C-alpha positions in Angstrom: 24.3 158.3 -14.0 25.4 158.1 -10.3 26.4 154.7 -8.7 25.4 156.2 -5.0 21.7 156.8 -3.9 21.3 160.4 -3.3 20.4 161.3 0.4 20.6 164.1 2.7 24.3 165.1 3.6 25.0 165.1 7.5 27.8 166.3 9.2 31.1 164.5 10.4 30.8 161.7 12.4 27.0 162.4 13.8 26.1 162.1 9.9 22.1 162.5 9.7 21.9 161.0 13.2 21.1 164.0 15.3 18.2 165.0 12.5 16.9 161.3 13.3 17.0 161.3 17.0 15.4 164.5 17.1 11.9 163.5 15.4 12.5 160.0 13.7 9.0 159.9 12.2 9.6 163.3 10.5 12.8 162.8 9.3 11.9 159.3 7.4 8.6 161.0 5.9 10.9 164.1 4.4 13.8 162.0 3.1 11.3 159.4 1.4 9.5 162.6 -0.1 12.9 164.0 -0.9 14.7 161.5 -2.5 12.4 158.2 -3.9 12.9 154.7 -3.6 16.8 154.4 -2.2 17.8 156.8 -0.1 21.7 157.0 1.3 22.6 158.4 4.4 24.9 158.2 7.8 23.5 157.4 10.8 26.4 158.1 12.9 28.9 155.7 12.1 26.3 153.6 10.0 26.3 153.4 6.6 22.4 153.6 5.7 20.5 152.6 2.8 16.5 153.4 3.0 13.9 151.3 0.6 10.5 152.9 0.1 9.4 150.8 -2.8 7.6 147.4 -2.0 9.2 145.7 -4.9 13.0 146.2 -3.2 11.7 145.4 0.2 10.1 141.7 -1.2 13.4 141.6 -2.6 15.4 141.9 0.8 12.8 139.8 3.0 11.5 137.6 0.5 13.1 136.5 -3.0 16.7 136.7 -1.9 16.3 136.7 1.9 19.2 134.5 1.9 21.7 137.1 1.2 20.7 139.0 4.2 20.7 138.6 7.8 19.5 140.6 11.1 22.2 143.4 11.4 25.5 142.9 13.3 26.0 146.7 13.9 23.8 147.0 16.9 24.9 147.9 20.1 25.9 145.6 22.5 22.8 146.6 24.7 19.9 144.9 22.4 22.4 141.8 22.6 22.3 141.8 26.4 18.3 142.0 26.2 17.6 139.3 23.6 20.5 137.6 22.9 20.1 134.8 20.5 16.2 134.6 20.8 14.3 134.1 17.9 14.1 137.7 17.1 18.0 138.2 16.9 19.7 134.9 16.0 21.0 133.6 12.6 21.7 130.8 10.2 21.7 127.4 12.0 20.6 128.9 15.5 17.8 130.6 14.4 16.6 127.8 12.5 17.0 125.1 15.2 15.1 127.8 17.5 12.2 128.2 14.9 11.5 124.7 14.2 11.4 123.9 18.4 9.2 126.8 19.1 6.9 126.5 15.9 4.5 124.0 18.1 3.8 126.7 20.4 2.3 128.4 17.9 0.4 126.1 15.8 -2.9 127.3 14.8 -4.8 124.2 16.4 -3.1 125.3 19.7 -3.7 129.0 19.8 -7.5 128.0 18.7 -7.6 126.6 22.0 -6.5 129.7 24.1 -9.7 132.2 22.5 -11.5 131.2 26.0 -8.7 132.0 28.2 -7.8 135.8 26.2 -11.5 136.6 26.5 -11.6 135.6 30.1 -8.3 137.7 31.1 -10.5 140.5 29.3 -13.3 140.1 31.0 -11.2 140.0 34.3 -10.1 143.6 33.1 -13.5 145.1 32.3 -14.7 143.9 36.2 -12.2 146.7 37.1 -13.5 149.5 34.8 -16.3 151.8 35.8 -18.7 154.6 33.6 -17.1 157.6 33.7 -13.2 156.8 34.8 -10.6 157.5 32.8 -8.1 155.1 32.7 -4.4 155.0 30.6 -5.4 152.7 28.0 -1.7 151.8 27.0 -1.3 150.7 30.5 -4.0 148.9 30.8 -3.6 146.9 27.1 -0.2 146.1 28.6 -1.0 144.6 31.4 -3.7 142.4 29.7 -1.7 141.1 27.0 1.6 140.2 29.5 -1.2 137.9 31.3 -2.3 136.4 27.9 1.6 135.8 26.6 2.7 134.8 30.2 -0.3 132.2 30.0 -0.1 131.2 26.5 3.9 131.0 26.3 4.8 130.2 30.0 2.0 128.3 30.9 1.6 130.0 34.3 0.0 133.4 36.1 1.7 136.6 36.8 0.2 137.9 40.0 -0.1 142.0 40.5 3.4 142.7 42.2 5.3 140.9 38.9 2.9 142.3 36.4 4.2 145.6 38.2 7.6 144.7 37.8 7.3 144.0 34.2 5.5 147.3 33.4 7.7 149.3 35.7 11.4 147.9 34.0 10.0 148.6 30.6 10.6 152.0 30.7 14.4 152.2 31.4 14.6 149.1 28.7 12.6 150.9 25.8 14.7 154.3 26.7 17.8 152.5 25.8 17.1 152.1 22.4 15.4 155.7 21.6 18.0 157.4 19.0 20.8 159.4 20.5 23.9 160.3 18.4 25.8 161.0 21.6 25.0 157.2 22.4 27.1 156.0 19.7 30.3 157.3 21.2 29.5 156.4 24.6 30.6 152.8 25.3 28.1 150.3 26.8 30.1 149.7 29.9 30.5 153.4 31.0 28.6 153.8 34.1 25.8 156.5 33.0 22.6 156.8 34.7 21.0 155.4 31.7 23.3 152.0 31.3 22.8 152.1 35.2 19.3 152.0 34.6 19.0 149.6 31.8 21.5 146.8 33.6 19.1 147.0 36.8 15.9 146.6 34.6 17.7 144.1 32.9 18.2 142.0 35.9 15.0 142.2 37.5 13.3 141.0 34.3 15.8 137.9 34.0 15.4 137.0 37.8 11.7 137.0 37.4 12.1 134.8 34.2 13.9 132.0 36.0 11.2 132.2 39.1 8.8 131.4 36.6 11.0 128.4 35.3 11.5 127.3 38.7 7.9 127.1 39.5 7.2 125.7 36.6 9.4 122.8 37.7 8.3 122.9 41.2 11.9 123.1 42.7 14.9 125.0 41.7 16.1 124.8 38.1 18.0 122.1 36.9 17.0 119.3 39.8 13.4 117.9 38.3 12.7 116.8 35.0 10.2 118.5 32.6 8.3 115.8 32.8 7.0 117.3 36.1 5.5 120.3 34.3 1.6 120.1 34.7 0.2 119.0 31.5 -3.1 121.6 30.9 -2.6 122.5 27.5 -1.2 119.1 25.7 -0.6 117.0 22.7 -0.2 113.8 23.4 0.1 114.4 27.0 2.7 116.7 26.5 2.4 120.3 27.4 2.9 122.4 24.4 3.5 126.0 25.8 7.0 127.6 24.7 8.3 126.9 28.1 7.2 123.5 28.3 8.6 122.7 24.8 12.0 124.5 25.9 12.4 122.7 29.0 12.1 119.1 27.2 14.7 120.3 24.9 17.1 121.2 27.7 16.4 118.1 29.4 17.4 116.4 26.4 20.9 118.4 26.2 19.4 120.4 23.2 19.4 123.9 24.8 21.3 125.7 27.0 20.5 128.3 30.2 21.5 130.4 27.8 19.1 129.6 25.0 16.1 128.8 27.9 16.8 132.7 28.9 16.9 134.4 25.6 13.8 132.6 24.1 11.9 133.7 27.2 12.9 137.1 27.3 12.1 137.8 23.7 8.5 136.3 24.2 7.9 138.1 27.1 9.0 141.6 25.8 8.1 141.0 21.8 4.8 138.6 22.6 3.0 141.6 24.5 4.2 144.7 23.5 3.4 145.2 19.9 -0.8 143.8 20.4 -1.0 146.0 23.3 0.3 148.8 20.9 -1.8 148.0 18.2 -4.9 147.7 20.8 -3.9 151.6 22.0 -3.5 153.3 18.7 -6.9 151.3 17.5 -8.9 153.0 20.5 -7.5 156.6 19.9 -8.7 156.2 16.0 -11.9 154.5 17.0 -12.5 157.8 19.4 -11.4 160.3 16.8 -13.7 158.7 14.0 -17.4 157.9 15.8 -18.6 156.7 12.3 -16.0 153.8 12.5 -17.0 153.1 16.0 -20.7 152.8 15.3 -19.8 150.4 12.1 -17.8 148.4 14.2 -20.6 148.1 17.0 -22.7 147.0 14.2 -20.7 144.1 13.2 -20.4 143.5 17.2 -24.4 143.5 17.7 -24.8 141.9 14.6 -22.6 138.9 15.4 -22.3 138.4 18.8 -25.4 139.7 20.3 -24.0 140.8 23.5 -22.2 137.6 24.3 -18.7 137.1 24.5 -16.9 136.2 21.3 -15.3 132.7 20.4 -12.7 131.3 18.2 -15.4 130.1 15.5 -16.7 133.8 15.9 -13.6 135.2 14.7 -13.9 134.5 10.9 -17.4 136.6 10.9 -15.7 139.7 12.5 -14.4 140.9 8.9 -15.0 144.6 9.9 -13.0 144.1 13.4 -10.3 142.9 11.8 -9.7 145.6 9.2 -9.8 148.2 11.6 -7.0 146.4 13.4 -5.0 146.5 10.4 -5.6 150.1 9.7 -4.3 150.6 12.8 -1.0 148.9 12.2 -0.8 151.0 9.0 -1.3 154.1 10.2 0.6 153.6 13.2 2.9 150.6 12.9 4.5 149.6 16.5 7.3 148.1 14.7 7.9 151.2 12.5 11.2 150.5 10.9 13.1 147.1 10.4 16.8 146.6 9.5 19.0 144.1 7.3 22.5 143.8 6.6 23.5 142.1 3.1 26.2 139.7 3.5 27.4 140.6 0.1 27.3 143.4 -2.2 23.5 143.1 -3.8 22.1 145.8 -6.2 18.4 147.3 -5.2 16.4 149.9 -7.1 19.5 150.1 -9.6 22.4 150.9 -7.1 24.9 149.2 -5.7 24.8 148.4 -1.9 28.0 146.6 -0.3 28.3 144.3 2.1 28.0 145.1 6.0 26.0 148.1 5.4 22.6 149.0 6.9 19.6 148.4 5.2 16.2 150.1 6.8 12.7 149.1 5.7 10.4 151.6 7.3 7.1 150.6 7.7 6.0 153.9 8.7 7.0 155.8 5.4 5.3 153.0 3.1 2.3 152.5 4.9 1.9 156.0 4.8 3.1 156.6 1.2 0.4 157.8 -1.2 2.2 156.0 -3.6 0.6 153.0 -2.5 -2.6 154.4 -0.5 -5.2 156.6 -1.4 -5.8 159.1 0.9 -3.1 157.7 3.1 -3.5 159.7 6.2 -7.1 158.7 6.5 -8.2 156.3 9.0 -10.5 153.8 6.7 -10.5 150.2 7.7 -13.0 149.8 4.4 -9.5 150.0 2.4 -9.0 146.3 3.4 -12.1 145.0 1.5 -11.2 142.8 -0.8 -11.9 144.7 -4.1 -9.4 147.5 -2.7 -6.5 145.3 -1.9 -6.0 143.4 -4.9 -4.0 145.5 -6.9 -1.7 146.9 -4.0 2.1 145.6 -3.8 2.3 143.1 -1.6 4.6 144.9 0.8 2.9 148.1 0.9 2.2 146.7 4.1 4.5 144.5 6.3 3.6 145.2 10.1 4.6 141.5 11.0 8.0 141.9 8.4 7.7 138.6 5.9 9.8 135.8 4.5 11.0 133.4 6.4 11.8 135.6 8.9 8.2 136.7 9.4 6.6 137.3 12.7 6.5 133.5 14.4 3.3 135.0 17.0 1.4 137.0 13.7 -1.7 134.5 14.1 -1.3 134.6 18.1 -1.6 138.4 18.0 -4.9 138.9 15.3 -6.5 136.1 17.4 -6.0 138.5 20.5 -6.6 141.8 18.9 -9.9 140.5 17.9 -11.0 139.1 20.9 -9.9 141.8 23.0 -11.4 144.7 20.6 -14.8 142.4 20.4 -15.1 141.9 24.0 -14.5 145.6 25.2 -16.2 147.4 22.5 -19.6 145.8 22.9 -19.0 147.2 26.7 -17.3 150.1 26.3 -16.7 153.3 24.5 -13.7 154.8 24.5 -12.8 158.8 24.6 -9.4 160.0 24.2 -9.4 163.1 26.8 -6.7 165.6 25.5 -7.8 167.9 23.0 -4.3 168.0 20.9 -3.4 164.6 19.5 -0.5 162.5 21.1 3.5 162.5 19.9 5.3 159.6 19.4 8.9 158.3 20.4 10.8 155.8 18.6 12.9 152.7 20.3 12.3 149.1 19.6 8.7 149.8 19.0 6.9 153.0 18.5 5.1 154.5 21.6 3.0 157.5 22.3 4.9 159.8 24.2 1.8 161.1 26.5 0.1 159.1 29.2 -3.4 157.7 26.5 -6.2 158.9 28.7 -9.6 157.4 27.9 -12.8 158.3 29.7 -14.9 154.9 29.7 -18.4 155.3 28.3 -20.8 152.4 28.9 -22.8 151.1 26.3 -26.4 150.6 26.7 
């Protein structure tokens, strides 16, 4: 028996990175179909092992999570972007920051945000008109930026600063699209891409520091955090993430670097995945009128035309199934990486420490091994009787184990409220005849604008 997993043979220096960069989604699907549970290939200099069996994925994320860490092999650009924020930090740093941030994501606090979420959604809808064409991805991104800044920074962004965020996301995302040549290009090289990336990063950092100073009422570092307005408080203390971090800073428990890294991580990761989930949900609903009709029946029955509240959310079961199914077919985080800290054994193969372990949501979520008719958009597959025998990690859009996404409950509440509010008033019709294509970066984005025509419901 071979001690090395099977996999595609690449070319010297580049390995299989050119095929991956050309179309990561087709490449991942093809190698999974051809080689099975554990697949070995090189992504440029990365010795990579892809796992497609939910049992092995659960081992990495949950049962033996202590043997793995967030990857050390990623280039310096992602370190510049997210630093030691919750998404990328490790060990004692991650534990300290996770414990510090947890109160901001407590379900009791999140439940108080429902009204803010629907108010901001209604404000967006006030700018829509029957018959107009919108780019739904841009609309959802704008809305979710507003919500995450309100929920976690305790403030508003004006139109100009929202525009700055959206304009600078493009060069940031482009920096992380698969590109085999980039493996050979140092981050300090003055390429156009590197210059645009650094400029975009500088703009967003300036925006974050402006927010910090505005919340404190003066230049950062010159006024105690107790001056922050307490409009969302526990025992008189505001519990948005920024307020928590500022109190810890004043107590000497956080540095300016900690503040910057956590706020940048929250600004980017806190809105992008929710916006993409909603974008893909609107597309899928437009292509499946029977599913849209069933969604509308639930909304009419439960809400009867009124704006949904937190208390309504539990009854919006089919609405939640639509979101789950959208994330199954189009997982915004389409692949995760881990790195073993010691030699490990998975799927019968030895995987050496320091290698790259790839956990591909795109592949596992669409595998006929775990799903009936996997390419079919079928929200009813999330009915309890159909989920009972499914492997736990056949579906992991929010990761799993101790490093699962801290914002999962916030995102799911936000998604249900936005979908429920918008779908009561409008049906959205995808305007192109052909499906959209996908591009991979840190998250999975549509390649083309997602034009939707608005049809007001009577």
